[in-house]
C-alpha positions as CSV (number, residue, x, y, z in Angstrom):
1,M,95.4,70.6,166.2
2,A,97.1,68.2,163.9
3,M,99.2,70.0,161.2
4,R,97.6,68.7,157.5
5,N,100.1,67.5,155.0
6,Y,100.6,69.4,151.4
7,A,99.1,66.2,150.4
8,E,96.1,66.3,151.9
9,T,95.7,70.0,151.3
10,L,96.0,69.3,147.6
11,F,93.7,66.2,147.0
12,D,90.9,68.3,148.8
13,I,91.3,71.5,146.8
14,I,91.5,69.0,143.6
15,G,88.8,66.8,144.9
16,G,86.3,70.2,145.0
17,L,87.2,71.5,142.1
18,S,86.4,68.4,140.0
19,R,83.2,68.3,142.0
20,A,82.3,71.9,141.1
21,F,83.1,70.9,137.2
22,L,81.0,67.8,137.7
23,M,77.7,69.6,139.1
24,A,75.0,70.6,136.6
25,I,73.7,74.2,136.6
26,K,69.9,73.9,136.1
27,K,68.1,76.4,135.0
28,G,65.3,77.8,137.7
29,W,61.8,77.8,136.6
30,T,60.6,80.7,133.8
31,G,57.2,80.1,133.7
32,R,55.0,78.9,131.0
33,L,54.2,79.7,127.5
34,Y,51.0,80.2,125.3
35,E,52.2,76.7,124.0
36,D,52.3,75.3,127.3
37,F,48.4,76.0,128.3
38,E,46.0,72.5,127.8
39,I,42.4,72.8,128.2
40,G,41.2,71.1,131.4
41,D,44.8,71.6,133.0
42,I,44.7,72.0,136.5
43,Y,47.6,73.8,138.4
44,E,47.9,74.0,142.1
45,H,49.6,76.9,142.9
46,P,52.6,76.3,145.4
47,L,52.5,79.2,148.0
48,G,50.1,79.6,150.6
49,R,49.9,83.0,151.9
50,T,48.6,83.5,155.7
51,I,47.0,87.2,156.2
52,L,48.0,89.1,158.8
53,A,46.5,92.1,160.8
54,A,48.5,94.6,159.5
55,D,48.0,93.0,155.9
56,N,44.3,93.8,156.2
57,T,45.0,97.4,157.8
58,W,47.5,98.4,155.7
59,F,45.5,97.3,152.6
60,T,42.4,98.4,153.1
61,L,43.8,102.0,154.5
62,L,45.9,102.1,151.1
63,T,42.6,101.6,149.0
64,M,40.7,104.4,151.2
65,N,38.3,101.2,152.0
66,T,36.2,103.5,154.7
67,N,34.5,100.3,156.0
68,P,35.0,99.9,159.6
69,I,34.3,96.0,159.5
70,H,38.0,95.6,158.0
71,F,39.5,97.5,160.4
72,D,38.0,98.8,163.7
73,Y,37.8,95.4,166.2
74,N,35.3,97.2,168.5
75,Y,33.0,97.6,165.7
76,S,33.3,94.2,163.9
77,S,32.9,92.2,167.3
78,K,29.1,93.9,166.9
79,T,28.7,92.2,163.6
80,E,27.0,88.9,162.6
81,F,31.2,88.1,161.9
82,G,32.4,89.0,165.3
83,K,36.0,90.0,164.4
84,P,37.4,91.8,161.5
85,L,36.8,91.0,158.0
86,V,39.8,90.7,155.2
87,D,39.2,93.2,152.6
88,S,37.6,91.2,149.9
89,C,39.9,92.8,147.4
90,L,43.3,91.9,149.1
91,T,42.0,88.5,148.9
92,L,41.5,89.1,145.1
93,A,45.1,90.2,145.1
94,I,46.4,87.4,147.0
95,V,44.4,84.8,145.0
96,T,45.7,86.3,142.1
97,G,49.4,87.0,142.8
98,Q,49.6,83.1,144.1
99,S,48.7,81.9,140.0
100,V,51.5,84.4,138.4
101,T,54.2,81.4,139.0
102,D,52.0,78.7,137.1
103,L,50.0,81.3,134.6
104,T,51.3,85.0,133.7
105,Q,55.0,84.9,134.8
106,N,55.5,85.7,130.8
107,G,52.1,87.5,130.9
108,F,51.6,90.2,128.3
109,A,48.6,91.5,129.9
110,N,45.7,90.9,132.0
111,L,42.5,91.4,130.0
112,Q,39.5,90.6,132.2
113,W,38.1,89.4,135.8
114,D,34.9,88.0,135.5
115,E,32.4,86.2,137.6
116,V,33.9,87.2,140.8
117,V,32.3,85.3,144.0
118,M,33.0,85.1,147.6
119,P,31.3,82.5,148.7
120,N,32.7,82.3,152.3
121,P,34.5,85.1,154.2
122,V,38.4,85.6,155.0
123,F,39.6,86.5,158.4
124,E,42.9,87.6,159.4
125,G,45.0,84.6,160.5
126,D,43.5,82.4,157.6
127,T,45.9,81.1,155.3
128,I,45.0,81.5,151.7
129,Y,45.7,78.8,148.6
130,S,44.9,78.6,145.0
131,K,44.4,76.5,142.1
132,S,43.6,77.5,138.5
133,E,41.6,75.1,135.5
134,V,42.5,76.1,132.0
135,L,38.9,76.9,130.3
136,E,40.1,78.2,126.8
137,K,42.6,79.4,124.9
138,R,43.5,81.0,121.5
139,E,46.0,82.9,119.3
140,S,45.5,86.8,119.3
141,K,44.0,87.9,116.4
142,S,46.0,91.1,116.7
143,L,49.4,90.3,118.1
144,P,51.2,87.4,116.4
145,N,53.7,87.1,119.5
146,V,50.7,86.2,122.4
147,G,47.9,84.1,123.0
148,I,45.1,84.3,125.0
149,V,44.0,81.9,128.0
150,W,41.2,81.8,130.1
151,V,41.2,80.2,133.7
152,K,39.0,79.7,136.4
153,T,40.8,80.2,139.7
154,T,39.8,79.0,142.9
155,G,41.0,80.4,146.4
156,F,40.2,78.5,149.5
157,N,41.3,78.6,153.2
158,Q,43.3,76.4,155.7
159,N,40.1,74.2,155.9
160,G,39.5,73.4,152.2
161,V,36.7,76.1,152.4
162,I,36.5,78.1,149.2
163,V,37.0,81.9,149.8
164,M,36.7,83.2,146.7
165,E,36.5,82.0,142.5
166,F,36.5,84.0,139.2
167,K,37.5,83.7,135.8
168,R,40.6,85.7,134.0
169,T,41.6,85.9,130.8
170,F,45.2,87.1,129.9
171,M,47.3,87.7,127.1
172,V,50.9,85.5,127.6
173,Y,53.8,85.4,125.2
174,K,54.6,82.8,122.4
175,R,57.8,80.2,122.7
176,G,60.9,82.2,121.0
177,V,59.5,85.4,121.7
178,M,61.0,85.6,125.6
């Protein structure tokens, strides 16, 4: 290996320092505030989530759901589904969680889930994606630092089949508060 001379080493150090000082530091995504929501906007949430057998079993047992269709392979094989169903509350939790980055990263409080429907089953191994549409918004009458937003969220599997829909109402901070 050839020895580098002093000038080449100094040039590399200075070049590296100058690049470091010229690079922009960009702030990461910090979520939407009340003023950022517009009625009719649709947010396609960026992360999918593949549901594992362990997710389904742990969640079912954690929540004390004793229906064997969620964790007993022998039992569920004899149903019309032929295999375990994913606990619908797990699906609700995942679809809601997927929306946080776009909807409630700066949330003050969830107020309501409404009209939760599950038109198609979710099975272990399915990958769930979701999107949300802003339906309505208004300023809070009781808290001047937050607004209230209503959305409809849709969860769908890897084949685009809708597996869950619900409406959700939440309070989110206004600009200048956070």
